[in-house]
C-alpha positions as CSV (number, residue, x, y, z in Angstrom):
1,M,-22.4,-29.1,14.7
2,T,-21.9,-25.3,14.8
3,R,-24.9,-23.4,13.8
4,T,-24.9,-19.9,12.4
5,W,-27.6,-17.4,11.5
6,Y,-26.2,-17.2,7.9
7,D,-25.3,-19.7,5.2
8,R,-21.6,-19.5,4.5
9,R,-22.2,-20.7,1.0
10,V,-23.9,-17.4,0.3
11,L,-20.7,-15.6,1.3
12,Y,-18.6,-17.8,-1.1
13,V,-20.5,-16.2,-3.9
14,L,-21.3,-12.8,-2.5
15,L,-17.8,-11.7,-1.5
16,P,-16.1,-12.3,-4.9
17,V,-19.0,-10.6,-6.7
18,L,-18.8,-7.6,-4.4
19,L,-15.0,-7.4,-4.8
20,A,-15.4,-7.5,-8.6
21,L,-18.0,-4.7,-8.5
22,L,-16.0,-2.6,-6.2
23,S,-12.8,-3.1,-8.3
24,W,-14.7,-2.0,-11.4
25,Q,-16.1,1.1,-9.7
26,A,-12.7,2.0,-8.3
27,A,-11.1,1.7,-11.7
28,V,-13.6,3.9,-13.7
29,D,-14.3,7.6,-13.2
30,G,-18.0,7.2,-12.6
31,P,-20.6,8.4,-10.1
32,V,-19.8,5.8,-7.5
33,R,-16.1,6.8,-7.4
34,R,-17.0,10.5,-7.2
35,F,-19.4,9.8,-4.3
36,D,-16.6,7.8,-2.7
37,E,-14.3,10.8,-2.9
38,R,-17.0,13.1,-1.4
39,L,-17.7,10.6,1.4
40,A,-14.0,10.5,2.2
41,G,-14.0,14.3,2.6
42,G,-17.0,14.1,4.9
43,L,-15.4,11.4,7.0
44,R,-12.2,13.5,7.5
45,G,-14.3,16.3,8.9
46,L,-16.6,14.2,11.1
47,G,-14.7,11.1,12.2
48,L,-12.3,10.3,15.0
49,P,-9.9,12.8,16.5
50,R,-6.5,12.9,14.9
51,Q,-4.5,10.8,17.4
52,P,-7.1,8.0,17.8
53,A,-7.5,7.9,14.0
54,E,-3.8,7.5,13.5
55,F,-3.6,4.8,16.2
56,F,-6.3,2.7,14.6
57,A,-4.9,3.2,11.2
58,D,-1.5,1.9,12.5
59,L,-3.2,-1.3,13.8
60,G,-3.5,-2.5,10.2
61,G,0.3,-2.4,9.7
62,L,2.4,-5.6,9.8
63,A,4.4,-4.1,12.7
64,V,1.4,-4.5,14.9
65,A,-0.8,-7.2,13.3
66,L,1.9,-9.7,12.7
67,P,3.1,-10.0,16.3
68,V,-0.6,-10.2,17.5
69,L,-1.2,-13.1,15.0
70,A,2.0,-14.8,15.9
71,L,1.1,-14.8,19.6
72,A,-2.4,-16.1,18.9
73,L,-1.1,-18.9,16.6
74,A,1.5,-19.9,19.2
75,A,-1.1,-20.0,21.9
76,G,-3.4,-22.0,19.7
77,A,-0.7,-24.5,18.9
78,V,0.2,-25.0,22.6
79,L,-3.5,-25.4,23.6
80,G,-4.2,-27.7,20.8
81,H,-1.2,-29.9,21.6
82,R,-2.1,-30.0,25.3
83,A,-5.7,-31.0,24.4
84,G,-4.4,-33.9,22.3
85,V,-5.8,-32.5,19.1
86,R,-4.6,-34.5,16.1
87,R,-2.5,-32.3,13.7
88,W,-2.6,-29.5,16.2
89,W,0.0,-27.7,14.1
90,L,-2.3,-27.3,11.1
91,P,-4.5,-24.5,12.4
92,P,-1.6,-22.2,13.2
93,L,0.0,-23.1,9.8
94,A,-3.3,-22.3,8.0
95,G,-3.6,-19.0,9.9
96,A,-0.1,-18.0,8.9
97,S,-0.7,-19.0,5.3
98,A,-3.8,-16.8,5.2
99,L,-1.8,-13.7,6.2
100,A,1.0,-14.6,3.8
101,A,-1.6,-14.6,1.0
102,V,-2.6,-11.0,1.6
103,P,0.2,-9.3,-0.3
104,L,0.2,-11.9,-3.0
105,L,-3.4,-10.9,-3.8
106,V,-3.4,-7.2,-2.9
107,A,-0.4,-6.3,-5.0
108,P,-1.6,-7.5,-8.4
109,L,-5.1,-6.2,-7.7
110,K,-3.7,-2.7,-7.0
111,A,-1.7,-2.9,-10.2
112,L,-4.8,-4.0,-12.1
113,V,-7.2,-1.3,-10.7
114,G,-4.5,1.4,-10.7
115,R,-6.4,3.9,-8.6
116,D,-4.6,6.9,-7.2
117,G,-4.7,7.7,-3.5
118,P,-6.3,10.6,-1.7
119,P,-4.7,14.1,-2.0
120,G,-1.2,14.2,-0.5
121,M,-0.5,10.5,-1.2
122,A,2.0,9.4,-3.9
123,L,0.6,9.1,-7.4
124,G,0.7,5.9,-9.5
125,E,1.2,3.4,-6.6
126,G,-2.3,1.9,-6.6
127,F,-4.5,2.2,-3.5
128,F,-7.3,-0.2,-4.2
129,P,-7.6,-2.4,-2.1
130,S,-6.0,-1.2,1.1
131,G,-3.2,-3.4,2.2
132,H,-3.5,-2.2,5.8
133,A,-7.2,-2.9,5.9
134,A,-6.8,-6.4,4.4
135,T,-3.9,-7.2,6.7
136,A,-6.1,-6.2,9.7
137,V,-9.1,-8.3,8.5
138,V,-7.0,-11.4,8.0
139,A,-4.5,-11.1,10.9
140,Y,-7.0,-10.4,13.7
141,G,-9.7,-12.6,12.1
142,A,-7.3,-15.5,11.8
143,A,-6.3,-15.0,15.5
144,A,-9.9,-15.1,16.4
145,L,-10.7,-18.2,14.4
146,V,-7.7,-20.1,15.9
147,L,-8.4,-19.0,19.5
148,L,-12.2,-18.7,19.8
149,P,-12.7,-22.5,19.9
150,C,-10.8,-22.5,23.2
151,V,-13.5,-20.3,24.7
152,R,-16.3,-22.4,26.3
153,S,-18.9,-19.6,26.5
154,A,-20.9,-19.0,23.3
155,R,-21.7,-15.6,24.7
156,R,-18.1,-14.7,25.0
157,R,-17.4,-15.9,21.5
158,R,-20.2,-13.6,20.2
159,E,-18.8,-10.7,22.2
160,A,-15.4,-11.3,20.7
161,A,-16.9,-11.4,17.2
162,V,-18.7,-8.0,17.8
163,A,-15.4,-6.5,19.1
164,Y,-13.6,-7.8,16.0
165,G,-16.2,-6.2,13.7
166,L,-16.0,-2.9,15.6
167,L,-12.2,-2.9,15.4
168,M,-12.3,-3.4,11.7
169,V,-14.7,-0.4,11.4
170,L,-12.4,1.8,13.5
171,I,-9.3,0.7,11.5
172,G,-11.0,1.5,8.2
173,T,-12.3,4.8,9.5
174,G,-8.8,5.7,10.7
175,L,-7.3,4.9,7.3
176,V,-9.9,7.1,5.5
177,Q,-9.8,9.9,8.0
178,R,-6.0,10.2,8.0
179,G,-6.1,10.4,4.2
180,Y,-4.4,7.1,3.5
181,H,-7.2,5.5,1.6
182,W,-10.6,6.0,0.0
183,P,-13.7,4.3,1.5
184,L,-13.9,1.9,-1.5
185,D,-10.3,0.8,-0.8
186,V,-11.4,-0.3,2.6
187,L,-14.6,-2.0,1.5
188,G,-12.6,-3.9,-1.2
189,S,-10.2,-5.1,1.4
190,W,-13.0,-6.3,3.7
191,C,-14.3,-8.4,0.8
192,L,-10.8,-9.8,0.0
193,G,-10.0,-10.5,3.6
194,G,-13.4,-12.1,4.1
195,M,-12.7,-14.5,1.3
196,L,-9.4,-15.5,2.9
197,L,-11.1,-16.0,6.3
198,L,-13.7,-18.2,4.7
199,A,-11.0,-20.4,3.2
200,L,-9.3,-20.5,6.6
201,R,-12.5,-21.4,8.4
202,A,-13.1,-24.2,5.9
203,A,-9.6,-25.5,6.5
204,L,-10.0,-25.4,10.3
205,D,-13.3,-27.2,10.1
206,R,-11.6,-30.0,8.2
207,T,-8.6,-30.3,10.4
208,T,-10.4,-30.0,13.8
209,G,-13.7,-31.8,13.0
210,G,-15.8,-28.6,13.0
211,G,-13.3,-26.2,14.6
212,R,-14.7,-26.3,18.2
213,T,-15.5,-29.7,19.7
214,K,-12.0,-30.8,20.8
215,L,-10.8,-27.5,22.0
216,I,-13.7,-26.4,24.1
217,G,-12.6,-28.7,26.9
218,I,-9.5,-26.6,27.5
219,S,-11.5,-23.8,29.1
220,G,-14.0,-26.0,30.9
221,K,-16.7,-28.6,30.4
222,D,-18.8,-28.4,27.3
223,N,-22.5,-28.2,28.1
224,G,-23.3,-30.5,25.1
225,R,-25.4,-27.8,23.3
226,P,-24.6,-26.8,19.8
227,T,-22.7,-23.5,19.7
């Protein structure tokens, strides 16, 4: 059985509650939203240089995230099929469904909250939550959830998880620094994307018997220890 330092059941409650609170604060003109706007101004002055910020912001677009996820899902399907995993096609299908759900959830939430974007962005389009940030969380997260079971080393899996977290921070920072979104927009997307990844992880656990056991053998012999 896979052991983690946290209980996922806590996240099932925590993430929706945080998303609801962030949505509320983004919708009303209160002290949290005013602090959010001041924080955005500070980040624009102290964050990444212009070109790296633009690069990381672009990583949240479908033009980049979708091909990355497609390659990961294709690789996961091939590896699962070669390993003789039953219903090897279900993890890639679940990963694709998670990304497809992003615009279906982001668009109505943007319309409900109705928050204007930073100065220079079009008015009245709705900016909370960030579609780019949510796309990044789900696309790269789904790619990791599908492929990481193929990695035999627990240390390598932890390093990949840390790299994923760092990438999300850089993408979020780029979106704020380039003036495309407020920090609250990014935080809300992290909560929404996290909820979708929890659902994906639960689906993968059901379809692959815990998500790791059968695929570890692709990269080498399992040492028998829980990972």
